[in-house]
C-alpha positions as a printed Julia matrix, in Angstrom:
163×3 Matrix{Float64}:
 119.01  -123.98    0.92
 122.04  -122.76    2.75
 120.45  -119.71    4.32
 118.07  -121.9     6.27
 120.82  -124.06    7.6
 121.05  -123.39   11.34
 124.75  -124.15   11.46
 125.49  -121.17    9.18
 123.36  -118.65   11.13
 126.27  -117.17   13.15
 128.3   -116.61   10.03
 125.34  -115.11    8.26
 124.67  -112.83   11.21
 128.32  -111.7    11.21
 128.19  -110.95    7.5
 124.87  -109.25    7.97
 126.37  -107.01   10.65
 129.47  -106.3     8.53
 127.31  -105.51    5.49
 124.96  -103.38    7.55
 127.78  -101.4     9.18
 129.54  -100.97    5.83
 126.36   -99.78    4.12
 125.55   -97.56    7.1
 128.99   -95.94    7.01
 128.87   -95.53    3.23
 125.4    -94.01    3.43
 126.25   -91.61    6.26
 129.64   -90.57    4.88
 129.02   -90.48    1.15
 125.43   -90.76   -0.05
 123.47   -88.89    2.61
 125.69   -85.77    2.61
 125.36   -85.57   -1.17
 121.6    -85.97   -0.94
 121.54   -83.41    1.9
 123.59   -80.94   -0.14
 121.33   -81.47   -3.17
 118.24   -80.94   -1.01
 119.78   -77.84    0.59
 120.73   -76.41   -2.81
 117.24   -77.11   -4.09
 115.71   -75.48   -1.0
 117.96   -72.43   -1.39
 117.15   -72.17   -5.09
 113.42   -72.46   -4.38
 113.69   -69.87   -1.59
 115.65   -67.6    -3.93
 113.06   -68.07   -6.65
 110.26   -67.34   -4.19
 112.03   -64.2    -2.98
 112.64   -63.11   -6.57
 109.0    -63.8    -7.44
 107.85   -61.79   -4.4
 110.18   -58.94   -5.35
 108.98   -59.01   -8.97
 105.37   -59.12   -7.78
 105.97   -56.08   -5.58
 107.65   -54.29   -8.49
 104.76   -55.21  -10.79
 102.25   -53.93   -8.24
 104.25   -50.7    -7.93
 104.34   -50.34  -11.71
 100.59   -51.02  -11.93
  99.92   -48.47   -9.19
 102.12   -45.91  -10.98
 100.35   -46.67  -14.26
  96.91   -46.28  -12.69
  98.01   -43.02  -11.04
  99.41   -41.73  -14.33
  96.2    -42.76  -16.09
  94.08   -41.01  -13.46
  96.29   -37.91  -13.72
  96.0    -37.97  -17.51
  92.21   -38.28  -17.31
  92.07   -35.43  -14.8
  94.31   -33.29  -16.99
  92.19   -34.11  -20.05
  89.04   -33.1   -18.17
  90.66   -29.84  -17.06
  91.83   -29.13  -20.59
  88.4    -29.93  -21.98
  86.74   -27.71  -19.37
  89.15   -24.84  -20.08
  88.66   -25.23  -23.82
  84.89   -25.35  -23.42
  84.91   -22.24  -21.26
  87.25   -20.42  -23.65
  85.18   -21.38  -26.69
  82.0    -20.43  -24.83
  83.47   -17.04  -23.96
  84.59   -16.53  -27.57
  81.15   -17.54  -28.84
  79.48   -15.19  -26.35
  81.78   -12.36  -27.47
  81.05   -13.07  -31.14
  77.35   -13.22  -30.37
  77.56    -9.93  -28.45
  79.42    -8.34  -31.38
  76.89    -9.74  -33.85
  74.01    -8.48  -31.71
  75.65    -5.04  -31.51
  76.19    -5.0   -35.27
  72.6     -6.1   -35.87
  71.32    -3.47  -33.44
  73.41    -0.82  -35.19
  72.14    -1.92  -38.61
  68.59    -2.04  -37.28
  68.79     1.45  -35.83
  70.38     2.73  -39.07
  67.61     1.06  -41.08
  64.97     2.51  -38.76
  66.54     5.97  -39.19
  66.51     5.55  -42.96
  62.89     4.35  -42.84
  61.93     7.29  -40.62
  63.75     9.7   -42.96
  62.08     8.11  -45.98
  58.71     8.28  -44.24
  59.28    11.92  -43.31
  60.34    12.67  -46.89
  57.33    10.79  -48.21
  55.04    12.64  -45.83
  56.64    15.94  -46.78
  56.24    15.25  -50.45
  52.78    13.77  -49.91
  51.28    17.26  -49.47
  52.87    18.41  -52.69
  51.78    15.28  -54.56
  48.27    15.5   -53.12
  48.07    19.18  -54.12
  49.19    18.34  -57.67
  46.71    15.46  -57.88
  43.92    17.65  -56.54
  44.67    20.38  -59.13
  44.84    17.82  -61.91
  41.62    16.12  -60.82
  39.84    19.46  -60.5
  41.09    20.53  -63.89
  39.84    17.35  -65.42
  36.51    17.35  -63.64
  35.61    21.0   -63.9
  37.78    21.87  -66.79
  39.37    24.88  -65.05
  42.7     25.1   -63.32
  42.65    26.16  -59.65
  45.52    27.93  -58.0
  48.03    26.02  -55.9
  47.15    27.91  -52.68
  43.51    26.88  -52.72
  44.39    23.28  -53.62
  47.02    23.23  -50.82
  44.51    24.54  -48.27
  42.0     21.86  -49.29
  44.65    19.17  -48.99
  45.7     20.5   -45.55
  42.09    20.34  -44.33
  41.72    16.81  -45.66
  45.01    15.67  -44.1
  44.06    17.18  -40.74
  40.84    15.25  -40.78
  42.83    12.03  -41.32
  45.24    12.53  -38.47
């Protein structure tokens, strides 16, 4: 094997040095700058993506906060509207109830007046009816007709005993 031949070691070492220097120069001048640029571009793109993601996250959090605030405001407004509506309807119901109670009280008092008038009329005509009944009963029992004055006096005495 020629590479193990000691007489060719200096030549091999020279070619090794030439190859190493050539590869080193090629790597430092051509390959490594390209790799460095690619890595730098990748790092910048990643940093840009991270910044964009952070910005979008902040925007999303702001939108969520605005949404939650709007939702809370809407709930508060709905509660206020419901409370106002409930109070308004309660006031209207109370007014209708007051009007109904007034109408019922008016009807009741009118009915009581009519009942009192009917009772007074009945009581007024009761004496006359009782007098007529007493005359008719006396005429039937005794067979003679008594005068209205005597029958009225008897009815008055009987009614005073009842009161």
